[in-house]
Every structure is written in C-alpha cells, then in structure tokens.
C-alpha positions as semicolon CSV with decimal commas, in nm:
position;residue;x (nm);y (nm);z (nm)
1;M;21,664;18,569;14,779
2;A;21,638;18,303;14,505
3;A;21,942;18,078;14,445
4;Q;22,129;18,155;14,094
5;S;22,230;17,884;13,844
6;Q;22,452;17,945;13,546
7;F;22,465;17,744;13,254
8;V;22,670;17,797;12,955
9;L;22,553;17,809;12,598
10;G;22,772;17,686;12,285
11;M;22,806;17,936;12,019
12;A;23,015;17,985;11,704
13;G;23,345;18,106;11,816
14;G;23,279;18,095;12,185
15;T;23,063;18,040;12,449
16;R;22,839;18,296;12,664
17;K;22,720;18,257;13,003
18;K;22,349;18,294;13,057
19;E;22,209;18,312;13,426
20;M;21,886;18,151;13,535
21;T;21,736;18,217;13,862
22;K;21,587;17,927;14,030
23;A;21,339;17,968;14,259
24;K;21,354;17,835;14,644
25;F;21,091;17,579;14,738
26;K;21,050;17,689;15,144
27;F;20,776;17,452;15,254
28;A;20,479;17,206;15,139
29;A;20,125;17,222;15,278
30;P;19,917;16,919;15,167
31;Y;19,557;16,967;15,066
32;A;19,468;16,664;15,295
33;D;19,638;16,484;15,581
34;D;20,013;16,404;15,432
35;A;20,262;16,519;15,185
36;L;20,445;16,225;15,204
37;N;20,178;16,012;15,104
38;L;20,020;16,166;14,784
39;P;19,875;15,907;14,554
40;V;19,961;15,803;14,204
41;A;19,873;15,502;13,981
42;D;20,230;15,438;13,877
43;V;20,504;15,574;14,129
44;D;20,777;15,490;13,825
45;A;20,589;15,673;13,551
46;A;20,539;15,966;13,809
47;V;20,913;16,049;13,879
48;P;21,044;16,172;13,566
49;F;20,774;16,497;13,552
50;Y;20,887;16,562;13,932
51;E;21,269;16,535;13,832
52;N;21,273;16,703;13,498
53;T;20,990;16,954;13,525
54;M;20,974;17,040;13,915
55;G;21,351;17,007;13,999
56;F;21,320;16,741;14,235
57;Q;21,569;16,439;14,332
58;V;21,461;16,114;14,456
59;V;21,594;16,063;14,796
60;S;21,440;15,734;14,879
61;R;21,222;15,437;14,768
62;G;20,980;15,177;14,919
63;E;20,827;14,873;14,846
64;T;20,631;14,786;15,110
65;P;20,340;14,775;15,192
66;Q;20,305;14,968;14,898
67;K;20,520;15,129;14,636
68;T;20,654;15,481;14,750
69;V;20,907;15,722;14,659
70;I;21,030;16,014;14,883
71;L;21,164;16,336;14,630
72;A;21,303;16,640;14,763
73;R;21,394;17,005;14,671
74;D;21,520;17,259;14,875
75;D;21,355;17,270;15,206
76;V;21,067;17,044;15,058
77;Q;21,016;16,671;15,076
78;I;20,685;16,522;14,902
79;G;20,616;16,142;14,878
80;L;20,404;15,982;14,614
81;A;20,248;15,639;14,683
82;E;20,055;15,379;14,519
83;N;19,802;15,393;14,780
84;G;19,484;15,356;14,613
85;G;19,379;15,727;14,642
86;D;19,235;15,963;14,402
87;P;19,513;16,212;14,259
88;G;19,261;16,420;14,134
89;Q;19,155;16,530;14,497
90;E;19,520;16,568;14,628
91;G;19,830;16,797;14,589
92;C;20,009;17,040;14,780
93;Y;20,089;17,425;14,810
94;F;20,451;17,485;14,762
95;E;20,584;17,816;14,896
96;V;20,842;17,971;14,714
97;D;21,065;18,275;14,734
98;N;21,031;18,385;14,354
99;I;20,695;18,314;14,189
100;E;20,817;18,435;13,868
101;A;21,172;18,219;13,839
102;A;20,901;17,902;13,972
103;F;20,684;17,957;13,671
104;A;20,972;17,990;13,426
105;E;21,141;17,693;13,551
106;I;20,808;17,491;13,561
107;K;20,623;17,612;13,256
108;G;20,908;17,667;13,053
109;K;20,872;18,039;12,988
110;T;20,862;18,350;13,126
111;P;20,498;18,467;13,297
112;E;20,288;18,711;13,075
113;T;20,017;18,892;13,215
114;G;19,755;18,679;13,371
115;D;19,969;18,373;13,410
116;I;20,040;18,449;13,821
117;K;19,699;18,529;14,015
118;I;19,666;18,719;14,292
119;N;19,510;18,464;14,594
120;T;19,367;18,614;14,911
121;H;19,311;18,367;15,232
122;G;19,301;18,422;15,550
123;G;19,421;18,773;15,571
124;S;19,727;18,675;15,344
125;T;19,789;18,763;14,988
126;Q;20,000;18,587;14,773
127;R;20,101;18,573;14,384
128;V;19,992;18,238;14,240
129;F;20,032;17,958;13,970
130;F;19,885;17,600;13,960
131;V;20,034;17,341;13,793
132;V;19,856;16,974;13,733
133;A;20,094;16,682;13,727
134;P;20,046;16,409;13,420
135;D;19,955;16,161;13,724
136;G;19,661;16,409;13,822
137;L;19,795;16,574;14,145
138;C;19,719;16,948;14,156
139;Y;19,992;17,195;14,294
140;M;19,951;17,560;14,380
141;L;20,270;17,770;14,421
142;G;20,279;18,113;14,597
143;E;20,491;18,342;14,687
144;P;20,364;18,546;14,995
145;Q;20,318;18,945;14,960
146;R;20,466;19,129;15,221
C-alpha cells in the first residue's frame, strides 16, 4: 500500500487539505555491479536532483578515496561516487509499490496514456517508466503486475 502524505494549500478565506499519494521504493537493482557506487562527475552538483525530484535524503558523505554520497528513500539506498565511471552506462532499476504515484512525484504530472509502458522480462510483467538524471544516470522505475 502506498504511503499517504498530506499538505495544506492556502486559500483566501481558509485552507483545504489535499492528499498526495507517495510511492514506496522497495528495492534497487543496479544495471552493473554496485548501487552504492554509481558514477557521477560531481557529487555535490548531483545531490539536489535526488533530494528534490526523486525524494531521497543524504545519509552519509565520504571524501576518500573518492568523493561519495549515500542516499536513502524508504527501503532503498544508492550511492553516487566521483569514481571516473561513465554515468551514461549506469543506473538502477527501482521497484515501487505504485507506479502512477512515482511518475507523478518525479515527473510532476499525472501520467497520460503511453507514459507508462508494459515491460516483460524473465517471465514477469511490470509497468515501467524511465528517468535520466541530469548527471546522466538512467533509472527504470517499475511496479510488478501480479
């Protein structure tokens, strides 16, 4: 079940509550070897996208042997590192519990027909969409169909 978050919108003469459903990130599977060592050119420049758009929070930072940051959201942790790798060849798959809510959070709009695709792989079917971060890392978010 998706987590619920409430926020209050100010209006002349009063306020009203609007509920916004937030997706739960259940796990991350890196495209290559390590979701805690995803390559970026500049960790500090990359972090705001993950915080403001993807909903992650910084849980730790490191400076040696390379600059790194560990980010967490729900049951998922990822790491960004200035490790010399090619971000255009990396990223992660995130399983979420509500693909429409994840799309609305990240893309800032309700999904329209065609925004969420059907992906079948290894005998399982998922509803998915893709996000390419400004740092070049590509993410596939998916909700398994049972």
